[in-house]
DOMI-967059 format. One record per residue: x, y, z of N, C-alpha, C in turn. Coordinates in pm, whole numbers, padded with zeros to 5 digits, always signed. Example, Ala and Ser with C-alpha at 12.3 -4.5 7.8 and 13.67 -1.06 7.14 Angstrom:
2
+01319-00569+00780+01230-00450+00780+01320-00330+00780
+01285-00225+00708+01367-00106+00714+01290+00003+00787
END
This chain:
350
-02497-02946+01883-02426-02891+01769-02509-02903+01640
-02569-03020+01620-02652-03041+01501-02771-02947+01502
-02827-02929+01621-02942-02839+01633-02901-02695+01601
-02781-02657+01649-02731-02522+01620-02712-02502+01471
-02653-02602+01404-02627-02592+01260-02758-02581+01183
-02855-02661+01221-02986-02655+01153-03051-02520+01171
-03046-02468+01295-03102-02336+01323-03030-02227+01245
-02898-02241+01241-02816-02144+01168-02853-02141+01020
-02867-02259+00958-02899-02266+00816-03037-02211+00786
-03127-02226+00879-03263-02173+00860-03263-02021+00872
-03195-01971+00976-03194-01827+01002-03109-01751+00901
-02994-01807+00868-02897-01732+00789-02913-01765+00640
-03008-01700+00578-03038-01726+00437-02951-01638+00346
-02968-01659+00215-02883-01589+00119-02907-01438+00117
-03025-01396+00157-03051-01252+00165-02962-01188+00270
-02954-01250+00387-02871-01197+00494-02723-01206+00456
-02686-01317+00391-02547-01334+00346-02508-01218+00253
-02595-01187+00160-02568-01079+00064-02555-00944+00134
-02645-00918+00227-02642-00792+00302-02512-00781+00381
-02474-00889+00447-02351-00887+00527-02226-00875+00440
-02226-00938+00324-02111-00927+00234-02093-00783+00185
-02204-00720+00147-02198-00580+00102-02149-00492+00217
-02197-00519+00337-02154-00443+00454-02004-00461+00479
-01955-00585+00464-01812-00613+00484-01726-00538+00383
-01771-00534+00258-01696-00461+00154-01695-00311+00186
-01813-00259+00229-01821-00119+00269-01729-00093+00388
-01726-00186+00482-01638-00175+00599-01492-00169+00556
-01455-00249+00457-01318-00252+00405-01277-00113+00356
-01364-00050+00279-01331+00083+00225-01331+00189+00334
-01422+00177+00431-01426+00274+00541-01297+00269+00622
-01254+00148+00657-01133+00133+00739-01010+00178+00661
-01004+00149+00532-00892+00197+00451-00888+00349+00445
-01005+00409+00431-01013+00555+00424-00971+00618+00556
-01025+00566+00666-00989+00619+00798-00840+00598+00826
-00790+00480+00788-00648+00451+00808-00559+00547+00732
-00597+00578+00607-00518+00671+00526-00515+00810+00589
-00627+00849+00654-00634+00979+00719-00560+00980+00852
-00521+00862+00901-00459+00851+01034-00308+00833+01028
-00249+00845+00909-00104+00824+00896-00028+00921+00985
-00075+01046+00992-00001+01147+01068+00001+01118+01217
-00092+01036+01268-00091+01004+01411-00042+00863+01436
+00022+00804+01336+00092+00680+01362+00037+00555+01299
-00076+00563+01230-00129+00442+01167-00038+00398+01055
-00009+00268+01047+00088+00215+00951+00015+00150+00834
+00030+00204+00713-00023+00141+00594+00082+00050+00532
+00037-00040+00443+00133-00126+00375+00213-00043+00276
+00344-00056+00283+00433+00017+00195+00536-00080+00142
+00589-00049+00024+00688-00137-00037+00826-00118+00022
+00850-00003+00086+00979+00022+00149+00964+00019+00300
+01076+00005+00370+01074-00010+00515+01055+00125+00582
+00958+00132+00671+00935+00251+00750+00928+00211+00897
+00944+00310+00984+00940+00283+01127+00802+00233+01167
+00796+00120+01233+00669+00063+01274+00630+00121+01410
+00575+00241+01405+00538+00312+01527+00393+00287+01561
+00353+00336+01681+00214+00331+01727+00153+00192+01718
+00211+00091+01785+00157-00044+01777+00015-00056+01831
-00016+00022+01935-00151+00016+01991-00254+00068+01892
-00219+00179+01825-00311+00235+01726-00329+00139+01609
-00220+00075+01567-00230-00023+01460-00321-00139+01499
-00307-00185+01622-00393-00294+01667-00540-00251+01669
-00566-00128+01717-00704-00079+01721-00765-00074+01582
-00689-00021+01486-00744-00008+01351-00762-00143+01284
-00664-00229+01300-00665-00353+01224-00748-00464+01287
-00759-00465+01418-00832-00574+01485-00964-00530+01545
-00964-00414+01607-01084-00371+01681-01177-00286+01596
-01122-00209+01502-01207-00123+01418-01320-00198+01349
-01295-00317+01290-01406-00390+01226-01522-00419+01323
-01488-00450+01447-01591-00481+01548-01668-00355+01583
-01597-00244+01598-01664-00117+01631-01759-00075+01519
-01713-00087+01396-01798-00050+01283-01917-00145+01273
-01896-00274+01303-02008-00368+01306-02113-00323+01407
-02069-00279+01525-02162-00232+01629-02239-00110+01580
-02170-00019+01513-02236+00101+01461-02342+00065+01356
-02309-00031+01270-02406-00075+01171-02528-00140+01238
-02503-00219+01342-02613-00283+01415-02701-00178+01482
-02638-00076+01541-02714+00032+01604-02802+00102+01502
-02747+00126+01382-02825+00189+01275-02940+00099+01232
-02913-00031+01220-03018-00126+01180-03130-00130+01282
-03094-00126+01411-03196-00125+01515-03277+00004+01512
-03210+00114+01483-03278+00244+01482-03382+00251+01371
-03357+00183+01260-03452+00186+01148-03537+00058+01144
-03528-00021+01255-03608-00144+01269-03579-00246+01157
-03452-00259+01125-03409-00356+01024-03343-00473+01096
-03425-00545+01174-03373-00647+01264-03303-00763+01194
-03339-00790+01069-03279-00902+00997-03127-00887+00986
-03082-00761+00990-02939-00734+00976-02858-00792+01091
-02917-00796+01211-02842-00835+01330-02823-00986+01343
-02891-01066+01261-02881-01211+01270-02739-01255+01233
-02669-01316+01328-02530-01363+01308-02442-01253+01247
-02456-01132+01303-02383-01018+01244-02232-01028+01264
-02185-01115+01353-02041-01133+01370-01974-01181+01241
-02053-01243+01152-01997-01291+01026-01955-01177+00934
-02004-01056+00961-01959-00939+00883-01809-00923+00900
-01762-00942+01022-01618-00929+01050-01540-01041+00982
-01597-01161+00981-01533-01273+00911-01520-01241+00762
-01629-01191+00703-01627-01156+00561-01527-01044+00535
-01520-00948+00627-01426-00836+00612-01283-00887+00599
-01245-00980+00686-01108-01032+00682-01085-01118+00557
-01189-01185+00509-01176-01258+00383-01152-01163+00267
-01228-01054+00265-01212-00953+00159-01071-00896+00164
-01023-00860+00283-00890-00801+00296-00782-00898+00252
-00797-01026+00288-00697-01126+00249-00696-01147+00098
-00815-01151+00038-00825-01168-00108-00759-01052-00180
-00781-00929-00131-00720-00811-00193-00568-00818-00185
-00516-00859-00069-00370-00872-00051-00313-00971-00153
-00382-01085-00170-00335-01188-00263-00345-01140-00408
-00457-01076-00443-00477-01026-00579-00369-00923-00615
-00334-00838-00519-00234-00736-00544-00091-00790-00535
-00076-00920-00511+00056-00981-00507+00141-00936-00390
+00076-00904-00277+00150-00852-00161+00164-00956-00050
+00143-01083-00086+00151-01188+00014+00288-01197+00078
+00394-01179-00002+00530-01190+00053+00566-01070+00140
+00491-00960+00130+00514-00843+00214+00439-00852+00346
+00346-00945+00355+00257-00955+00470+00315-01044+00579
+00310-00996+00700+00349-01078+00815+00227-01161+00855
+00220-01285+00806+00099-01365+00824+00078-01408+00969
+00185-01418+01046+00169-01450+01189+00095-01338+01261
+00133-01214+01230+00064-01099+01289-00079-01091+01238
-00096-01117+01108-00231-01115+01051-00321-01218+01118
-00266-01336+01145-00344-01441+01212-00387-01393+01351
-00298-01322+01418-00332-01267+01549-00447-01166+01537
-00442-01083+01432-00551-00989+01409-00682-01063+01381
-00675-01167+01297-00796-01243+01264-00860-01301+01390
-00779-01371+01467-00830-01439+01587-00887-01337+01686
-00814-01227+01709-00858-01124+01803-00988-01059+01757
-00990-01021+01631-01104-00947+01577-01229-01035+01571
-01215-01155+01519-01331-01244+01505-01381-01291+01641
-01289-01322+01732-01329-01364+01867-01405-01253+01938
-01354-01130+01926-01421-01017+01988-01558-00993+01926
-01570-01011+01795-01698-00991+01728-01801-01093+01776
-01758-01216+01801-01849-01320+01852-01894-01285+01993
-01801-01238+02077-01836-01199+02214-01935-01083+02213
-01909-00986+02126-01999-00870+02117-02136-00914+02067
-02138-01006+01970-02266-01054+01916-02349-01120+02026
-02284-01198+02111-02356-01264+02221-02416-01161+02316
-02343-01049+02336-02398-00942+02421-02514-00872+02351
-02497-00846+02223-02602-00777+02147-02729-00861+02141
-02711-00991+02137-02825-01081+02126-02912-01080+02249
-02858-01025+02360-02933-01024+02486-03003-00892+02513
-02981-00793+02427-03043-00662+02448-03123-00619+02326
-03220-00534+02351-03302-00483+02240-03242-00359+02177
-03177-00278+02261-03114-00155+02212-02970-00149+02261
-02878-00110+02175-02738-00102+02217-02690+00041+02238
-02774+00140+02203-02735+00277+02231-02732+00297+02382
-02631+00367+02436-02609+00372+02580-02715+00450+02657
-02740+00404+02777-02822+00474+02874-02730+00570+02950
-02763+00698+02960-02674+00792+03028-02636+00747+03169
-02727+00678+03236-02697+00633+03372-02587+00528+03377
-02563+00464+03263-02463+00356+03261-02323+00405+03227
-02312+00535+03196-02180+00590+03158-02103+00627+03285
-02038+00529+03346-01964+00552+03470-01829+00482+03463
-01774+00458+03579-01643+00393+03589-01534+00472+03517
-01533+00603+03544-01434+00689+03479-01291+00646+03512
-01275+00590+03628-01141+00547+03667-01087+00443+03570
-01171+00350+03529-01128+00246+03435-01098+00305+03298
-01172+00406+03260-01144+00472+03133-01006+00535+03136
-00971+00600+03249-00840+00660+03263-00730+00554+03259
-00755+00441+03324-00657+00332+03324-00634+00280+03183
-00744+00262+03110-00734+00212+02972-00657+00311+02885
-00685+00441+02901-00614+00542+02824-00465+00543+02857
-00434+00525+02986-00294+00520+03026-00222+00402+02963
-00286+00284+02967-00225+00165+02908-00209+00181+02757
-00310+00240+02694-00302+00264+02550-00184+00353+02516
-00170+00463+02592-00060+00555+02567+00075+00489+02587
+00085+00405+02690+00211+00335+02719+00248+00240+02606
+00152+00157+02565+00179+00059+02460+00205+00129+02327
+00134+00238+02303+00146+00307+02174+00283+00370+02154
+00355+00396+02262+00487+00456+02252+00600+00355+02259
+00564+00228+02260+00665+00123+02257+00717+00105+02115
+00841+00062+02102+00898+00030+01972+00942-00115+01971
+00938-00176+01852+00969-00318+01840+01075-00339+01733
+01144-00449+01747+01246-00486+01650+01181-00506+01512
+01236-00441+01410+01175-00448+01277+01262-00526+01178
+01351-00611+01232+01440-00687+01145+01363-00772+01045
+01259-00840+01092+01182-00926+01002+01110-00846+00895
+01063-00726+00931+00996-00640+00833+01094-00594+00726
+01214-00555+00769+01318-00512+00675+01350-00625+00577
+01371-00745+00631+01407-00860+00549+01296-00894+00451
+01172-00892+00499+01058-00930+00416+01041-00832+00299
+01054-00704+00327+01034-00603+00222+01152-00599+00125
+01273-00617+00177+01389-00624+00087+01380-00747-00003
+01334-00859+00051+01318-00980-00030+01215-00958-00140
+01105-00891-00105+01002-00863-00205+01058-00779-00319
+01128-00671-00284+01183-00582-00386+01285-00655-00472
+01379-00727-00409+01484-00796-00484+01430-00910-00569
+01332-00984-00516+01272-01093-00594+01194-01039-00713
+01123-00929-00692+01049-00867-00803+01145-00811-00907
+01253-00752-00860+01356-00699-00951+01415-00812-01038
+01447-00924-00975+01502-01038-01050+01402-01090-01152
+01276-01099-01111+01170-01145-01201+01157-01054-01323
+01150-00924-01299+01133-00829-01408+01258-00820-01495
+01375-00833-01434+01498-00828-01511+01506-00945-01609
+01467-01063-01560+01467-01180-01648+01364-01167-01760
+01253-01100-01729+01143-01091-01825+01158-00976-01924
+01212-00862-01877+01209-00741-01961+01347-00684-01996
+01455-00751-01956+01587-00693-01980+01615-00671-02129
+01574-00765-02213+01596-00750-02357+01520-00630-02412
+01396-00613-02364+01315-00500-02409+01380-00368-02369
+01427-00361-02245+01489-00238-02195+01622-00212-02265
+01702-00316-02282+01835-00302-02343+01828-00256-02488
+01718-00287-02557+01702-00241-02695+01689-00089-02702
+01630-00031-02596+01608+00113-02593+01723+00188-02526
+01785+00124-02427+01890+00192-02350+01979+00090-02281
+02109+00112-02287+02204+00021-02223+02271+00085-02102
+02231+00205-02069+02290+00276-01955+02236+00219-01824
+02325+00175-01739+02286+00111-01614+02197+00202-01528
+02233+00330-01518+02156+00422-01435+02011+00430-01480
+01990+00451-01609+01854+00463-01663+01778+00332-01643
+01844+00220-01669+01778+00090-01654+01731+00069-01510
+01812+00111-01413+01774+00093-01273+01657+00183-01234
+01655+00303-01290+01541+00393-01266+01413+00330-01323
+01424+00273-01442+01309+00208-01506+01259+00093-01419
+01351+00011-01369+01310-00102-01284+01247-00054-01154
+01301+00052-01096+01247+00104-00970+01103+00151-00989
+01079+00227-01098+00944+00273-01128+00853+00155-01160
+00906+00058-01235+00828-00060-01272+00783-00139-01149
+00873-00158-01054+00840-00233-00933+00731-00163-00855
+00741-00030-00843+00641+00042-00764+00507+00050-00836
+00510+00071-00968+00385+00074-01044+00316-00062-01038
+00393-00169-01049+00334-00303-01042+00278-00332-00903
+00343-00278-00801+00295-00293-00664+00156-00232-00648
+00136-00116-00709+00008-00046-00697-00092-00086-00806
-00042-00134-00920-00130-00176-01029-00088-00315-01076
-00120-00419-00997-00085-00555-01039-00160-00595-01166
-00125-00708-01222-00176-00749-01352-00329-00749-01358
-00394-00798-01254-00541-00807-01257-00603-00668-01265
-00542-00570-01198-00593-00432-01205-00568-00375-01344
-00453-00408-01403-00424-00360-01539-00522-00418-01640
-00564-00542-01619-00667-00601-01706-00796-00521-01699
-00833-00481-01579-00953-00400-01561-00938-00267-01634
-00819-00208-01626-00793-00081-01695-00801-00098-01847
-00753-00211-01897-00766-00238-02041-00913-00245-02082
-00994-00313-01999-01137-00324-02027-01204-00189-02026
-01168-00106-01928-01226+00028-01919-01185+00113-02039
-01060+00098-02084-01012+00172-02200-01089+00133-02326
-01114+00003-02344-01187-00044-02461-01330+00008-02461
-01387+00022-02342-01526+00069-02332-01537+00220-02353
-01445+00297-02296-01456+00443-02299-01382+00509-02415
-01274+00442-02463-01191+00498-02570-01128+00631-02530
-01119+00656-02400-01058+00778-02351-00912+00753-02312
-00830+00858-02304-00689+00839-02264-00680+00769-02128
-00591+00671-02119-00572+00596-01995-00424+00574-01971
-00389+00552-01847-00254+00503-01817-00260+00351-01824
-00180+00294-01914-00186+00150-01941-00048+00087-01931
-00048-00045-01919+00076-00121-01916+00141-00120-01780
+00245-00199-01767+00312-00212-01639+00376-00081-01593
+00410+00007-01689+00470+00136-01655+00367+00248-01643
+00238+00214-01662+00130+00311-01645+00154+00439-01726
+00175+00420-01856+00199+00532-01947+00066+00584-02001
+00047+00715-01999-00073+00775-02054-00072+00758-02206
-00182+00704-02260-00186+00674-02403-00327+00685-02459
-00334+00709-02590-00462+00714-02660-00490+00585-02734
-00395+00491-02730-00414+00364-02800-00377+00248-02709
-00422+00130-02746-00393+00010-02667-00245-00024-02676
-00182-00042-02561-00042-00082-02556-00026-00196-02456
+00073-00281-02480+00100-00389-02385+00212-00346-02290
+00253-00437-02202+00353-00403-02102+00486-00362-02165
+00530-00436-02266+00658-00405-02330+00654-00271-02401
+00542-00241-02464+00530-00111-02531+00529+00003-02430
+00465-00022-02315+00463+00081-02210+00605+00105-02157
+00686+00001-02150+00825+00015-02105+00904+00102-02204
+00888+00075-02332+00958+00154-02434+00921+00301-02427
+00791+00329-02412+00746+00467-02402+00798+00533-02274
+00800+00457-02167+00849+00510-02039+00997+00544-02045
+01075+00460-02111+01218+00487-02125+01242+00618-02200
+01164+00639-02306+01176+00765-02381+01151+00885-02289
+01049+00875-02207+01015+00984-02116+01123+01004-02010
+01171+00895-01953+01271+00903-01847+01400+00965-01898
+01446+00924-02015+01567+00981-02073+01548+01130-02102
+01432+01165-02159+01403+01305-02190+01398+01389-02062
+01333+01338-01958+01324+01410-01831+01462+01427-01768
+01543+01322-01776+01678+01327-01721+01761+01434-01791
+01751+01440-01922+01823+01542-01999+01779+01682-01958
+01647+01699-01938+01595+01830-01899+01644+01872-01761
+01650+01777-01669+01698+01807-01533+01845+01845-01535
+01922+01777-01619+02065+01808-01631+02085+01952-01677
+02003+01998-01770+02014+02136-01817+01991+02235-01703
+01901+02202-01612+01875+02287-01496+02000+02300-01410
+02065+02186-01384+02184+02189-01299+02301+02256-01371
+02308+02244-01503+02414+02313-01577+02401+02463-01563
+02278+02511-01565+02254+02655-01556+02274+02708-01414
+02236+02627-01314+02243+02673-01175+02377+02646-01109
+02458+02559-01169+02590+02525-01116+02583+02465-00976
+02476+02394-00944+02462+02335-00812+02524+02195-00808
+02573+02157-00690+02615+02019-00669+02491+01935-00637
+02494+01811-00677+02377+01725-00651+02421+01580-00641
+02332+01499-00585+02360+01358-00566+02275+01270-00655
+02309+01143-00660+02236+01049-00744+02092+01034-00696
+02073+01029-00563+01939+01016-00508+01849+01132-00547
+01907+01252-00548+01832+01371-00589+01787+01359-00734
+01878+01309-00817+01845+01292-00959+01732+01192-00977
+01738+01081-00904+01632+00979-00913+01499+01038-00866
+01503+01114-00757+01380+01175-00705+01319+01272-00806
+01402+01349-00872+01351+01447-00969+01293+01378-01092
+01357+01269-01136+01303+01192-01248+01169+01131-01209
+01164+01073-01088+01038+01014-01040+00930+01120-01026
+00970+01241-00984+00875+01351-00972+00817+01395-01104
+00896+01381-01211+00844+01410-01345+00745+01302-01389
+00766+01182-01339+00680+01069-01376+00549+01073-01299
+00559+01111-01171+00441+01122-01085+00476+01220-00974
+00397+01324-00959+00432+01434-00867+00406+01401-00720
+00342+01290-00690+00311+01255-00552+00439+01234-00471
+00447+01298-00353+00568+01292-00271+00599+01149-00226
+00496+01073-00188+00517+00936-00144+00571+00851-00260
+00518+00874-00379+00564+00802-00498+00713+00827-00520
+00752+00954-00514+00892+00993-00536+00982+00926-00433
+00940+00932-00307+01020+00873-00199+01038+00723-00217
+00930+00655-00248+00937+00509-00258+01017+00463-00380
+01005+00533-00491+01085+00499-00609+01233+00515-00578
+01270+00623-00510+01411+00645-00477+01462+00536-00382
+01378+00494-00287+01416+00389-00194+01434+00255-00265
+01345+00226-00359+01357+00102-00436+01485+00105-00520
+01510+00220-00584+01633+00236-00663+01756+00205-00578
+01759+00259-00456+01872+00236-00366+01887+00090-00329
+01773+00020-00316+01775-00120-00276+01828-00210-00388
+01791-00183-00511+01824-00275-00621+01952-00237-00696
+02009-00121-00664+02120-00071-00745+02254-00077-00672
+02359-00096-00751+02496-00079-00705+02527+00069-00717
+02541+00138-00604+02553+00284-00605+02673+00332-00686
+02786+00267-00669+02906+00309-00742+02889+00287-00892
+02832+00176-00929+02809+00146-01070+02709+00244-01131
+02604+00277-01055+02503+00371-01104+02562+00511-01118
+02645+00551-01021+02709+00683-01027+02802+00693-01146
+02882+00588-01168+02975+00587-01282+02899+00592-01414
+02789+00516-01421+02706+00514-01541+02648+00653-01569
+02597+00718-01464+02539+00851-01479+02646+00951-01522
+02763+00941-01462+02873+01031-01498+02911+01017-01645
+02920+00894-01693+02957+00870-01833+02850+00922-01930
+02723+00921-01883+02615+00971-01969+02633+01119-02002
+02685+01196-01904+02690+01342-01921+02832+01398-01908
+02930+01312-01916+03071+01355-01911+03102+01452-02023
+03043+01429-02140+03069+01516-02255+03013+01656-02235
+02927+01673-02133+02873+01805-02102+02947+01869-01983
+03068+01820-01958+03154+01872-01852+03102+01842-01711
+03031+01731-01697+02988+01688-01564+03110+01640-01486
+03122+01687-01361+03230+01643-01274+03175+01542-01172
+03259+01446-01138+03218+01342-01043+03325+01330-00936
+03292+01375-00816+03384+01367-00702+03335+01257-00608
+03391+01136-00624+03340+01023-00544+03379+01030-00397
+03458+01130-00360+03489+01150-00217+03375+01222-00146
+03289+01286-00225+03171+01353-00169+03055+01252-00170
+03020+01201-00053+02924+01092-00045+02784+01133-00088
+02745+01257-00060+02605+01297-00079+02580+01376-00207
+02672+01463-00244+02653+01547-00363+02779+01544-00449
+02806+01431-00513+02933+01417-00586+02936+01479-00725
+02820+01524-00775+02813+01572-00914+02803+01723-00922
+02870+01780-01021+02861+01923-01048+02912+01949-01189
+02895+02072-01238+02941+02108-01372+03051+02213-01365
+03143+02203-01459+03250+02304-01466+03192+02439-01502
+03254+02543-01453+03213+02677-01490+03261+02710-01631
END
């Protein structure tokens, strides 16, 4: 063991450490990019709201095996260009990759959304496999396949069959539901204690306040404080318009979180008024969820953004209280509220 450690310290110098760290960071972005492109075939990204946890086999491949596969591809490239120093203890690239991913999760404040037991399984599987692969790579000069070695088609078919079978399995998602609901509700309580006075100074309507909190929770999820600090620094350097503050309001001047909330409330109320005029003219029936989605769409046109804000609103809000609040806001404009209609209770008199 002592001999191994001494050999390791001699071979694995800071130059190789730096190269492997850069490779791990590049690997992180590659896997995130590929994962984002794979949503339509079942890959599950981290989301603030509960979604069906489908394609478990594909998720395992991306999260545990993909780092090892990309490591092999990098090693093959290094061998092709005779950059042998890269292959020394290359399994540590996968270790660094998981460190980078864990640090990002913590920095973004998503620790409470993460199933750490599952993550530990990914770590152990991925790192163990990378060590096994490294031992195999260490015994060969070239890892690109020999055409004569491409056989055993029967085993390939068996593996594909097992993959397809496992990929179509579904699992109980109770723990995921609980974890994500806890995150949303805990964040809501935190922000309510911190910003309720600021919000109440601008608006006392329950419906508007809940929309503000829903947008705030999702914006903070995607732009945690450390990222907002970076945005402040970039704004000071460039002096160009930026989205700043916890509400990510586009501005030409420096604003803090509370100022961004005040500006956001102005926009949300104005957008809500504009949407109401549309429904007054069209005489359509509509629901509270539709109204929240349209307000969120004015704030950010991305479909996923709109969906998640509406889901957060539903999680943190008392539906009856929000509906009553919304009705009282526009009752003077002849808004009708039929609480027997579960989905589209609002309409305007002719």
